[in-house]
PDB file of N, CA, C and O in Angstrom:
ATOM      1  N   MET A   1      76.000  99.932 118.993  1.00  0.00           N
ATOM      2  CA  MET A   1      76.058 101.331 119.033  1.00  0.00           C
ATOM      3  C   MET A   1      77.102 101.862 118.051  1.00  0.00           C
ATOM      4  O   MET A   1      78.163 101.258 117.886  1.00  0.00           O
ATOM      5  N   PHE A   2      76.820 102.934 117.431  1.00  0.00           N
ATOM      6  CA  PHE A   2      77.725 103.604 116.448  1.00  0.00           C
ATOM      7  C   PHE A   2      78.877 104.199 117.221  1.00  0.00           C
ATOM      8  O   PHE A   2      78.685 104.918 118.201  1.00  0.00           O
ATOM      9  N   GLU A   3      80.121 103.876 116.750  1.00  0.00           N
ATOM     10  CA  GLU A   3      81.289 104.326 117.404  1.00  0.00           C
ATOM     11  C   GLU A   3      82.189 105.016 116.342  1.00  0.00           C
ATOM     12  O   GLU A   3      82.530 104.403 115.330  1.00  0.00           O
ATOM     13  N   ILE A   4      82.561 106.264 116.576  1.00  0.00           N
ATOM     14  CA  ILE A   4      83.462 107.010 115.701  1.00  0.00           C
ATOM     15  C   ILE A   4      84.851 106.703 116.054  1.00  0.00           C
ATOM     16  O   ILE A   4      85.262 106.873 117.202  1.00  0.00           O
ATOM     17  N   LYS A   5      85.636 106.227 115.042  1.00  0.00           N
ATOM     18  CA  LYS A   5      87.025 105.868 115.281  1.00  0.00           C
ATOM     19  C   LYS A   5      87.916 106.886 114.521  1.00  0.00           C
ATOM     20  O   LYS A   5      87.603 107.321 113.413  1.00  0.00           O
ATOM     21  N   LYS A   6      88.962 107.214 115.136  1.00  0.00           N
ATOM     22  CA  LYS A   6      89.918 108.186 114.514  1.00  0.00           C
ATOM     23  C   LYS A   6      91.242 107.447 114.292  1.00  0.00           C
ATOM     24  O   LYS A   6      91.813 106.869 115.217  1.00  0.00           O
ATOM     25  N   THR A   7      91.702 107.482 113.067  1.00  0.00           N
ATOM     26  CA  THR A   7      93.005 106.896 112.735  1.00  0.00           C
ATOM     27  C   THR A   7      94.111 107.912 113.019  1.00  0.00           C
ATOM     28  O   THR A   7      94.057 109.074 112.616  1.00  0.00           O
ATOM     29  N   GLU A   8      95.117 107.406 113.736  1.00  0.00           N
ATOM     30  CA  GLU A   8      96.239 108.254 114.063  1.00  0.00           C
ATOM     31  C   GLU A   8      97.242 108.212 112.923  1.00  0.00           C
ATOM     32  O   GLU A   8      97.587 107.111 112.496  1.00  0.00           O
ATOM     33  N   TYR A   9      97.725 109.303 112.408  1.00  0.00           N
ATOM     34  CA  TYR A   9      98.735 109.342 111.378  1.00  0.00           C
ATOM     35  C   TYR A   9     100.018 109.967 111.922  1.00  0.00           C
ATOM     36  O   TYR A   9     100.008 110.795 112.833  1.00  0.00           O
ATOM     37  N   ILE A  10     101.124 109.528 111.315  1.00  0.00           N
ATOM     38  CA  ILE A  10     102.440 110.027 111.677  1.00  0.00           C
ATOM     39  C   ILE A  10     103.108 110.475 110.376  1.00  0.00           C
ATOM     40  O   ILE A  10     103.032 109.752 109.382  1.00  0.00           O
ATOM     41  N   ASN A  11     103.739 111.605 110.350  1.00  0.00           N
ATOM     42  CA  ASN A  11     104.453 112.067 109.133  1.00  0.00           C
ATOM     43  C   ASN A  11     105.856 111.475 109.111  1.00  0.00           C
ATOM     44  O   ASN A  11     106.605 111.540 110.086  1.00  0.00           O
ATOM     45  N   LYS A  12     106.165 110.925 108.013  1.00  0.00           N
ATOM     46  CA  LYS A  12     107.510 110.290 107.780  1.00  0.00           C
ATOM     47  C   LYS A  12     107.928 110.719 106.353  1.00  0.00           C
ATOM     48  O   LYS A  12     107.088 110.992 105.497  1.00  0.00           O
ATOM     49  N   THR A  13     109.239 110.766 106.138  1.00  0.00           N
ATOM     50  CA  THR A  13     109.706 111.107 104.774  1.00  0.00           C
ATOM     51  C   THR A  13     110.378 109.928 104.207  1.00  0.00           C
ATOM     52  O   THR A  13     111.251 109.368 104.869  1.00  0.00           O
ATOM     53  N   PHE A  14     110.030 109.478 102.973  1.00  0.00           N
ATOM     54  CA  PHE A  14     110.689 108.342 102.329  1.00  0.00           C
ATOM     55  C   PHE A  14     111.133 108.793 100.948  1.00  0.00           C
ATOM     56  O   PHE A  14     110.436 109.546 100.268  1.00  0.00           O
ATOM     57  N   ARG A  15     112.249 108.341 100.564  1.00  0.00           N
ATOM     58  CA  ARG A  15     112.762 108.593  99.183  1.00  0.00           C
ATOM     59  C   ARG A  15     112.419 107.407  98.284  1.00  0.00           C
ATOM     60  O   ARG A  15     112.805 106.265  98.533  1.00  0.00           O
ATOM     61  N   LEU A  16     111.677 107.733  97.232  1.00  0.00           N
ATOM     62  CA  LEU A  16     111.291 106.682  96.279  1.00  0.00           C
ATOM     63  C   LEU A  16     111.771 107.054  94.926  1.00  0.00           C
ATOM     64  O   LEU A  16     111.895 108.234  94.598  1.00  0.00           O
ATOM     65  N   PRO A  17     112.046 106.053  94.130  1.00  0.00           N
ATOM     66  CA  PRO A  17     112.467 106.371  92.718  1.00  0.00           C
ATOM     67  C   PRO A  17     111.378 107.164  91.970  1.00  0.00           C
ATOM     68  O   PRO A  17     110.186 106.897  92.119  1.00  0.00           O
ATOM     69  N   ALA A  18     111.807 108.118  91.186  1.00  0.00           N
ATOM     70  CA  ALA A  18     110.853 109.035  90.459  1.00  0.00           C
ATOM     71  C   ALA A  18     109.883 108.236  89.613  1.00  0.00           C
ATOM     72  O   ALA A  18     108.698 108.568  89.567  1.00  0.00           O
ATOM     73  N   ASP A  19     110.348 107.190  88.939  1.00  0.00           N
ATOM     74  CA  ASP A  19     109.491 106.442  88.056  1.00  0.00           C
ATOM     75  C   ASP A  19     108.420 105.670  88.769  1.00  0.00           C
ATOM     76  O   ASP A  19     107.330 105.478  88.230  1.00  0.00           O
ATOM     77  N   LEU A  20     108.719 105.200  90.029  1.00  0.00           N
ATOM     78  CA  LEU A  20     107.746 104.578  90.873  1.00  0.00           C
ATOM     79  C   LEU A  20     106.694 105.512  91.262  1.00  0.00           C
ATOM     80  O   LEU A  20     105.517 105.164  91.172  1.00  0.00           O
ATOM     81  N   VAL A  21     107.036 106.718  91.705  1.00  0.00           N
ATOM     82  CA  VAL A  21     106.085 107.712  92.169  1.00  0.00           C
ATOM     83  C   VAL A  21     105.232 108.126  90.967  1.00  0.00           C
ATOM     84  O   VAL A  21     104.025 108.301  91.136  1.00  0.00           O
ATOM     85  N   GLU A  22     105.780 108.290  89.790  1.00  0.00           N
ATOM     86  CA  GLU A  22     104.921 108.643  88.620  1.00  0.00           C
ATOM     87  C   GLU A  22     103.896 107.588  88.372  1.00  0.00           C
ATOM     88  O   GLU A  22     102.726 107.921  88.182  1.00  0.00           O
ATOM     89  N   LYS A  23     104.275 106.287  88.360  1.00  0.00           N
ATOM     90  CA  LYS A  23     103.327 105.210  88.139  1.00  0.00           C
ATOM     91  C   LYS A  23     102.245 105.206  89.230  1.00  0.00           C
ATOM     92  O   LYS A  23     101.068 104.996  88.933  1.00  0.00           O
ATOM     93  N   MET A  24     102.622 105.427  90.430  1.00  0.00           N
ATOM     94  CA  MET A  24     101.638 105.426  91.526  1.00  0.00           C
ATOM     95  C   MET A  24     100.745 106.620  91.445  1.00  0.00           C
ATOM     96  O   MET A  24      99.571 106.517  91.799  1.00  0.00           O
ATOM     97  N   GLU A  25     101.217 107.714  91.013  1.00  0.00           N
ATOM     98  CA  GLU A  25     100.371 108.938  90.853  1.00  0.00           C
ATOM     99  C   GLU A  25      99.341 108.696  89.830  1.00  0.00           C
ATOM    100  O   GLU A  25      98.183 109.074  90.012  1.00  0.00           O
ATOM    101  N   ILE A  26      99.714 108.079  88.755  1.00  0.00           N
ATOM    102  CA  ILE A  26      98.734 107.716  87.671  1.00  0.00           C
ATOM    103  C   ILE A  26      97.707 106.783  88.154  1.00  0.00           C
ATOM    104  O   ILE A  26      96.522 106.983  87.886  1.00  0.00           O
ATOM    105  N   ILE A  27      98.086 105.788  88.844  1.00  0.00           N
ATOM    106  CA  ILE A  27      97.121 104.770  89.426  1.00  0.00           C
ATOM    107  C   ILE A  27      96.166 105.413  90.386  1.00  0.00           C
ATOM    108  O   ILE A  27      94.962 105.165  90.307  1.00  0.00           O
ATOM    109  N   ALA A  28      96.649 106.228  91.287  1.00  0.00           N
ATOM    110  CA  ALA A  28      95.884 106.884  92.274  1.00  0.00           C
ATOM    111  C   ALA A  28      94.835 107.839  91.613  1.00  0.00           C
ATOM    112  O   ALA A  28      93.677 107.905  92.025  1.00  0.00           O
ATOM    113  N   GLN A  29      95.293 108.548  90.602  1.00  0.00           N
ATOM    114  CA  GLN A  29      94.442 109.445  89.921  1.00  0.00           C
ATOM    115  C   GLN A  29      93.281 108.682  89.195  1.00  0.00           C
ATOM    116  O   GLN A  29      92.115 109.075  89.242  1.00  0.00           O
ATOM    117  N   LYS A  30      93.686 107.564  88.522  1.00  0.00           N
ATOM    118  CA  LYS A  30      92.675 106.749  87.818  1.00  0.00           C
ATOM    119  C   LYS A  30      91.628 106.150  88.770  1.00  0.00           C
ATOM    120  O   LYS A  30      90.455 106.001  88.429  1.00  0.00           O
ATOM    121  N   LYS A  31      92.108 105.810  89.987  1.00  0.00           N
ATOM    122  CA  LYS A  31      91.178 105.184  90.980  1.00  0.00           C
ATOM    123  C   LYS A  31      90.470 106.212  91.827  1.00  0.00           C
ATOM    124  O   LYS A  31      89.579 105.855  92.597  1.00  0.00           O
ATOM    125  N   GLY A  32      90.838 107.497  91.711  1.00  0.00           N
ATOM    126  CA  GLY A  32      90.151 108.541  92.461  1.00  0.00           C
ATOM    127  C   GLY A  32      90.523 108.513  93.922  1.00  0.00           C
ATOM    128  O   GLY A  32      89.692 108.862  94.760  1.00  0.00           O
ATOM    129  N   ILE A  33      91.731 108.114  94.269  1.00  0.00           N
ATOM    130  CA  ILE A  33      92.176 108.124  95.648  1.00  0.00           C
ATOM    131  C   ILE A  33      93.459 108.967  95.757  1.00  0.00           C
ATOM    132  O   ILE A  33      94.084 109.267  94.739  1.00  0.00           O
ATOM    133  N   SER A  34      93.831 109.329  96.909  1.00  0.00           N
ATOM    134  CA  SER A  34      95.083 110.087  97.173  1.00  0.00           C
ATOM    135  C   SER A  34      96.292 109.143  96.988  1.00  0.00           C
ATOM    136  O   SER A  34      96.184 107.927  97.150  1.00  0.00           O
ATOM    137  N   LEU A  35      97.406 109.727  96.654  1.00  0.00           N
ATOM    138  CA  LEU A  35      98.659 109.030  96.611  1.00  0.00           C
ATOM    139  C   LEU A  35      98.968 108.386  97.979  1.00  0.00           C
ATOM    140  O   LEU A  35      99.421 107.245  98.069  1.00  0.00           O
ATOM    141  N   ASN A  36      98.707 109.149  99.004  1.00  0.00           N
ATOM    142  CA  ASN A  36      99.020 108.636 100.339  1.00  0.00           C
ATOM    143  C   ASN A  36      98.121 107.404 100.623  1.00  0.00           C
ATOM    144  O   ASN A  36      98.588 106.441 101.231  1.00  0.00           O
ATOM    145  N   ASN A  37      96.901 107.422 100.210  1.00  0.00           N
ATOM    146  CA  ASN A  37      95.999 106.252 100.446  1.00  0.00           C
ATOM    147  C   ASN A  37      96.594 105.058  99.643  1.00  0.00           C
ATOM    148  O   ASN A  37      96.645 103.945 100.168  1.00  0.00           O
ATOM    149  N   LEU A  38      97.026 105.265  98.428  1.00  0.00           N
ATOM    150  CA  LEU A  38      97.566 104.200  97.620  1.00  0.00           C
ATOM    151  C   LEU A  38      98.784 103.599  98.224  1.00  0.00           C
ATOM    152  O   LEU A  38      98.928 102.377  98.252  1.00  0.00           O
ATOM    153  N   VAL A  39      99.679 104.437  98.718  1.00  0.00           N
ATOM    154  CA  VAL A  39     100.940 103.971  99.371  1.00  0.00           C
ATOM    155  C   VAL A  39     100.607 103.141 100.640  1.00  0.00           C
ATOM    156  O   VAL A  39     101.206 102.098 100.900  1.00  0.00           O
ATOM    157  N   THR A  40      99.666 103.633 101.381  1.00  0.00           N
ATOM    158  CA  THR A  40      99.260 102.869 102.623  1.00  0.00           C
ATOM    159  C   THR A  40      98.668 101.486 102.227  1.00  0.00           C
ATOM    160  O   THR A  40      98.993 100.460 102.825  1.00  0.00           O
ATOM    161  N   GLN A  41      97.823 101.501 101.235  1.00  0.00           N
ATOM    162  CA  GLN A  41      97.278 100.202 100.857  1.00  0.00           C
ATOM    163  C   GLN A  41      98.374  99.289 100.319  1.00  0.00           C
ATOM    164  O   GLN A  41      98.362  98.102 100.644  1.00  0.00           O
ATOM    165  N   CYS A  42      99.278  99.749  99.551  1.00  0.00           N
ATOM    166  CA  CYS A  42     100.397  98.931  99.050  1.00  0.00           C
ATOM    167  C   CYS A  42     101.212  98.371 100.120  1.00  0.00           C
ATOM    168  O   CYS A  42     101.537  97.184 100.117  1.00  0.00           O
ATOM    169  N   CYS A  43     101.574  99.240 101.092  1.00  0.00           N
ATOM    170  CA  CYS A  43     102.354  98.771 102.299  1.00  0.00           C
ATOM    171  C   CYS A  43     101.691  97.711 103.022  1.00  0.00           C
ATOM    172  O   CYS A  43     102.300  96.696 103.362  1.00  0.00           O
ATOM    173  N   ASN A  44     100.351  97.921 103.295  1.00  0.00           N
ATOM    174  CA  ASN A  44      99.585  96.948 104.078  1.00  0.00           C
ATOM    175  C   ASN A  44      99.516  95.628 103.327  1.00  0.00           C
ATOM    176  O   ASN A  44      99.668  94.568 103.934  1.00  0.00           O
ATOM    177  N   TYR A  45      99.290  95.671 102.014  1.00  0.00           N
ATOM    178  CA  TYR A  45      99.264  94.470 101.176  1.00  0.00           C
ATOM    179  C   TYR A  45     100.569  93.671 101.285  1.00  0.00           C
ATOM    180  O   TYR A  45     100.580  92.458 101.498  1.00  0.00           O
ATOM    181  N   ALA A  46     101.675  94.427 101.125  1.00  0.00           N
ATOM    182  CA  ALA A  46     102.994  93.799 101.162  1.00  0.00           C
ATOM    183  C   ALA A  46     103.221  93.124 102.528  1.00  0.00           C
ATOM    184  O   ALA A  46     103.683  91.986 102.621  1.00  0.00           O
ATOM    185  N   LEU A  47     102.892  93.843 103.528  1.00  0.00           N
ATOM    186  CA  LEU A  47     103.181  93.261 104.913  1.00  0.00           C
ATOM    187  C   LEU A  47     102.232  92.014 105.188  1.00  0.00           C
ATOM    188  O   LEU A  47     102.643  91.034 105.810  1.00  0.00           O
ATOM    189  N   ASP A  48     100.994  92.103 104.712  1.00  0.00           N
ATOM    190  CA  ASP A  48     100.077  90.987 104.898  1.00  0.00           C
ATOM    191  C   ASP A  48     100.467  89.796 104.069  1.00  0.00           C
ATOM    192  O   ASP A  48     100.056  88.673 104.359  1.00  0.00           O
ATOM    193  N   ASN A  49     101.256  90.024 103.039  1.00  0.00           N
ATOM    194  CA  ASN A  49     101.625  88.871 102.184  1.00  0.00           C
ATOM    195  C   ASN A  49     103.045  88.481 102.204  1.00  0.00           C
ATOM    196  O   ASN A  49     103.525  87.810 101.290  1.00  0.00           O
ATOM    197  N   LEU A  50     103.740  88.885 103.233  1.00  0.00           N
ATOM    198  CA  LEU A  50     105.136  88.390 103.442  1.00  0.00           C
ATOM    199  C   LEU A  50     105.114  86.916 103.666  1.00  0.00           C
ATOM    200  O   LEU A  50     104.136  86.372 104.178  1.00  0.00           O
ATOM    201  N   ASP A  51     106.197  86.250 103.285  1.00  0.00           N
ATOM    202  CA  ASP A  51     106.390  84.826 103.606  1.00  0.00           C
ATOM    203  C   ASP A  51     106.355  84.691 105.108  1.00  0.00           C
ATOM    204  O   ASP A  51     106.892  85.557 105.799  1.00  0.00           O
ATOM    205  N   LYS A  52     105.756  83.658 105.648  1.00  0.00           N
ATOM    206  CA  LYS A  52     105.687  83.433 107.053  1.00  0.00           C
ATOM    207  C   LYS A  52     107.046  83.500 107.811  1.00  0.00           C
ATOM    208  O   LYS A  52     107.134  83.917 108.966  1.00  0.00           O
ATOM    209  N   LYS A  53     108.119  83.048 107.057  1.00  0.00           N
ATOM    210  CA  LYS A  53     109.443  83.065 107.671  1.00  0.00           C
ATOM    211  C   LYS A  53     109.996  84.474 107.839  1.00  0.00           C
ATOM    212  O   LYS A  53     110.877  84.707 108.666  1.00  0.00           O
ATOM    213  N   ASP A  54     109.448  85.460 107.013  1.00  0.00           N
ATOM    214  CA  ASP A  54     109.923  86.818 107.099  1.00  0.00           C
ATOM    215  C   ASP A  54     109.203  87.713 108.137  1.00  0.00           C
ATOM    216  O   ASP A  54     109.611  88.830 108.456  1.00  0.00           O
ATOM    217  N   LYS A  55     108.080  87.111 108.639  1.00  0.00           N
ATOM    218  CA  LYS A  55     107.258  87.943 109.585  1.00  0.00           C
ATOM    219  C   LYS A  55     107.833  87.984 110.952  1.00  0.00           C
ATOM    220  O   LYS A  55     107.272  88.626 111.840  1.00  0.00           O
TER     221      LYS A  55
END
C-alpha cells in the first residue's frame, strides 16, 4: 500500500566559513537543488563514512 511519509525538520543555526558557503551554493545551483538539501546530503555522507572507531 502507498504510504505518505513526512520528514520532520528542525531549524538550527550554524556558522560556516564564507568560502565554503560560496562553493556549496555554486554546487547546489549547478545540480538544481537547494543549499539546504546539499548540506543535508553532505552531513549524511560524512556521518555514514566515519571511521568505525569514531562512531
